[in-house]
N, C-alpha and C positions, 0 to 999 in steps of 0.2 A: 515631475520635478527633480532636479539635480541635487545630490546630497554631498556636501563638502565633509569628508572625514578628517577630523583634526587630530591626527596621531603623529607620533615622533617620526614614523617613517612612512613612505609611500606604499600603500596597499595595493598590490597588483597581483594577478593570477593569470598565467598565460599571456595573452596580448591584451587582456582587458584592464583598463585603467579605472579602477573602482572610485576614484575621487571625482570622476567627471561623468558617470552614468546616471540614469534615472532610477527611481525606486524599483520599478518592476524588473528591470535588469539586475539590479543589486539583488533582489529577493530571489531571483532564479539562480544566478551564478556565483554570488559570494560565498567564499568558503568551499565551493564544490568544483571538482575536476573530475573528468572520467577516471574510473579505477585504473590505477597504474598495472595492476597485475593481469586482468583480463579485458580492460577497456569498458567496463560497465558503465553506462551513462548515469544511471542512479546510484547514489551512494550506497554500498552493500550494508547489510545488517551484520555486524560483527557480534554475533550471538554467542559469546564465550566469557567465561568468568575469569580466565588466566591466560597468559601468553607465554610461549617458550623462548628460550635463548640458545644460541648456538654454543656459547661458552659460559663458564661461571663468570669470567671477566666482563663479558657483554652485560649479564644481569646485574652484577655489582655497579657497572657504570649507569645503567638504566634506573636502577633504584636509587642511585645517588644523585640523579639528574645531570650527570656529566655528559650524557649523550641522549638525544630524543628517542622516544619509543614508549611501549606500553608494557606494564607488568601485571596489572590486576584491574578489572573493569570498574571497581569501586573508586580508583583513583584516576582513571582515564580509559576511554574506549574510542577507537577511531570514528565511528558513527556519531558519537556524542560530540567529539571534538569538532567534527565538521559542522554540527548543529551550532555549537558555540561560536565558532568563527562567524557564521552567517548572521547570528543574532547580534553579536558585538558590532559587526559592520552596519547592520541595519539602524542601530541605535547611536552609531557614531562613537562607539567606545573602544578601548584597547583590549579589553578582555571580558570574558563572560563565563559564569559558571551556570550550568544547566542542572536543574534540581528536580526530584521526583514529584514536587507539587509546588503551588504557589506558596503555601505555608512553609515549605522547605526553604524557599528563597527569603521569606521574612525571617525566619529562625536563623538562617545563615548570616543575615545582615545584622540582626541584633546580637547574636553570640560572638560574631566576629569583630565587631566595632566597639562593643561596650564591656565594661567590667564594673566590679562593686564600686560604688561611690560616684559613678557617673549619672548625669542627669539627661533625660530625653524630653524634648518638646514634641508632642503628637497632635496632629489635627483632631478636632472635635469629633468628626464623623469619619471613622475608618471601618474596614471589613471587621465583622464580629470576631472571627478567630484571632485576628491580628489584636483587637482590643483585649482579648482574654490573655494573650502573651504579655501585653503591656501592663494590664492592671494586676495580674496574679504571678506569672512565671518570673518576669524580670525583677519585680519588687522583692519576690522571695530571695533573689540573689543579691540584693543591695542596690539595685538600680532605681533611681528616682524618676517618676514620670509626672510631667504636667501636660495638661490638655489645653490647647489654645485654638482660637479661631483663626486658621491660617489665611482666611480671606482678609484679614485685618492686620496689616504689616506692623502696626504700632503695638498690637496685642502680642505678636510674636517677639518683638524687640524687647518689650517688658518682661517677657517669661524667661529670657535668656539669663543664666546664672553663671557664676564663676566655673562650675563644674559641668556646664552643659556641653555634651560631646555631639549630639545628633539632633536634627529636626527631621521629623518623618510625617509625611502626609501622602494623600492621594490626589492625582492631578485633578480628577473629577470625582466628587463624593457620591456615595451610594446610600439611599436612593434620592437624595435632595438636589443632585446635579449642580453643585457649586464648584467653581473653578478656583484654583489657588495660583497666584502669580509667581511661578517658580523662579524667574529672574530676580523679582523683588525680594523673595525670601532668601535666595542664595546670596544676594549682595549683603544683606543684613548678617547672615550666618558667617560668611567668610570674613567680614570685618571683625568678628569675635573668635576666628579659629574654630567654628562649629562646622561639621560635615552635614550636608542635606542629602537624604535618601527619599526618592519618590516612587510610590507605586503607580505605575502607568498602564495597569491592566486595562482600564476602560478607554484609553485614548492612545493606542500604540501608533508608532510611525505607520503611515505619512501623516497622522495627525499631530502629535506633539513629540517633541524631542527634548526631554528633560536635561540630558547632558549638554546640549547646545544652548539651553536656557541658563546654564550654570550650576545644575545639580551635580553632585559628586557620584552618586550611585542611582541607578534606576532598576527597578525589579518589576516582574511580571508574573501573574499567574498565566502562564502559556496555554492552559487548559481553554482560555477564551479565544480572543481574536487571532492570536499567533498561531495556534493550531487551526482553528476556525471550522473544525468538523465534529466537534462534540464527542470525540472518541479517545482522548488522551487527558491524563492528569499530569501536569508538568508546570515547572516554573523556571525563572532565569534571573541572574543577578549580573548587572553590567556596570563597568566603571573603568577606572585606570588600572594597569596591572599592579601597581603599588598597593591598592586597596583590595583588589580581587584575589591576588595570589595568596596572601595569609587567610582569607576566608575559606579558600578552596583546601588549603593544606591543613588547617587546624579545626575547621568546623564541618563543612559539608561532606568532606571524605572521610572524617574522623568521628567527632562527637555525634553529629546527626546521621551520617551515612545516608544522605539523601540523594545518591546518585540515581539518575533515571535509567530505565532499561534501554538497551540498544534499539530494541524494537519501537519503543515510544519515541526515541530520538529520530528514527527513521520516518515515522508518522508525521513528526513535526516538520521534518525537512520537506516531506511531500506537500503538507499544508501550506508552507511559506511560498511554495512555487507560485500559488495563485493569490497571494496576499494583497497585491495592489488592485486587482480586479475585484476580489471580496470586499476590501475596504471602500472601494469607489461605490459598489452597489449598496452596501450598508449605509454609507453617507447619503447616497441620493434618495434611498428609501426612508431614511431617517427624517430628512427634511419634509418629504411629502407627507408622511404619516403624521408628524408634529403639526404640520399646517393644518391637515384635516381635524385633528383633534381640537385644535383651537377653534374650530367652527362649529363644534358640537354643543348645543344648549346644555346637555347635562354635565359638560365639563367646565369646571370652575377655573382651573389654571394648569397650564403645561409647562413642565420644567425640561427645557432643552436648550443648549448654548447656541443652536443655530437659528433660533427665533429672535427677531427684534425685541420681543417682550421680555427675554431673559435679561435680568439686571447686568449681567456680565457679558453681554453680547459683544461689546467692542474689544474686550480682553480676548474673548473667543476667537474673533476674526483674526487677530494677530497671532496668538499663541497656537491656535489650532490650524492656521494656514487655510481656513475657510473649509476644512474637512471635519465636520461636526459629529460624525459617527451615527451609531444606531440605538444608543442607549437614551431613554427618557423616562420621566415619571409625570403622571397627571393625577389631579384631584377631581373628583366628582363634587357635584353640589351637595350641600350638608342634608338636604331633604329633597327627595325625588318620589313624587307619587305616593306619599306616605311612608317611604322607607328612608332611614337614615343612611349616610353615605357609606358606613360600614357594610350594611347589608346589600346596598346597591352594587358595591365594588364586587362583592362575591358572586352576585347574580350575573354581572357582565362577565366576568372571568370565566365562570362556569359555562356560559353560553357560546364562547369562542370556539371555532372549529379548526380554522387554519392554524392559529396560535396555539402552541402547547403550554400547559400549565408546568413551568419548571423554574428553577432558581438560578441557572447559570446564565451565561450570555456570550454573544459572539459566535453562535452557532449558524448554520445555514438556515435552520428553522427559526421562525419567530417565537419567542418565548415570553411568558407574561406570568407575573406573581403579585399577590396581595401581601405586602409586607406585614401589615398589622395583624394579620391571622395566620401568616407563614413564617417567614425568616425572623421576624421580630415579635412573635407572639409571646416568647417568654419574658419580654420586658413589660413593666407595668404601663398602663395607659399614660401615666404622668410622665415617665421615662421616655416613651415614644414621642410624646408631645415636645419634650425638652430637646430631643434630637431632631425634631422637624419632621418626624415620621407620623403623619396624620391617619387617622382612621379610614379616610376616604382616598388614600393614596394608592396608585397602581403603578407598578414599574414594568417597563416594557423594553425588551431587547428586540429591535426590528431585524429580521432576517433577510435572506436573499431571494424570497419569492417576489413575484410581480407585485409592485406597490399597490396596483388597483384591487388586487385579490385580498391583501392585508386590510385595506380600507373597507372593502365590501364586507369582510368578516366582522370588523368593528360595527359597521352599519347594522348588521343583523343582530349583533349582540346587545347594542344600545336598544334596539326595537323591543326587547323582553322587559324593559323597565316600565 
């Protein structure tokens, strides 16, 4: 699919017109050219803390921003800048900040956009560490937070106050798999002069393009699908240069110091080369496994936007461009052969052989976890129920293995019940 990059100037490199190429070509070539010094095809790893200048005057000009260049890797590094250009172009944004983790991106957005007296509207179901920042850290500094059901546009509209500065949510919630209408939220927000920031970790391009849907900022835990190999912790913030530049100068390179290592930037650049192929396989396997799970008598419900049974399937078809990803959750029956759903979930998960028990996602390997006894075990049973995290719920990140092998693995695991 061709991606139209709506920036102020035409983005080209060499002879490639990046406004009119497919996603795979963009993922391979955007931001990257052969090394000008030695002609290396792969972007070199500039593993250095500091950079030298020929003269004091050159150093002065670079530190002052009068001429381009690098001074100190916390503020900028050639390997990382290449990565940032690529991610910005993949998301259709003007600028990108690469961070040392997904939470570095979350912190950068919050500290960069908010100040004491501001009000934030947050989706009811967000990543646990993000929730901690909103409930404790930000409120300690005088930022007010209201949680709202972002799938309900009227609820969001009603939550806006005079001091509302930001609406923050995840494209697809974890582990309940609910979609938010980004275009609908953005329209409401912009009529009130409110910014919209979207965590797009679960649905990266070519699935969902939040900026094209109207969001102001999109952020990622690049640890997941963007890297795609389970060997890097990283994050990214993408948006207009006017929004991104102050966050870089004042927050990620100063207060937080969340600059990634050049080696991790190199690994991300390598991982992005195959992103279109990886995402196509994740999506293909996701549909196959979700349909299989729907057919299993022990399974009560499957939460996957690519299924017609998903209540937001029509929204998913348009917003996700029929690329539904590899993330899903499913509930077991409340009672199975004398076991309650909680115990049955643990038994199934423990019996899996191809799938690994782990809490991340977007890896080549299929990953599975039981939220009620793992990631959300510190919550009370009542709090989990309020958040829609049931005792008999399993979350699954479908990997890149052959789908028949993933399905066969679940068949043998269900056989232990």
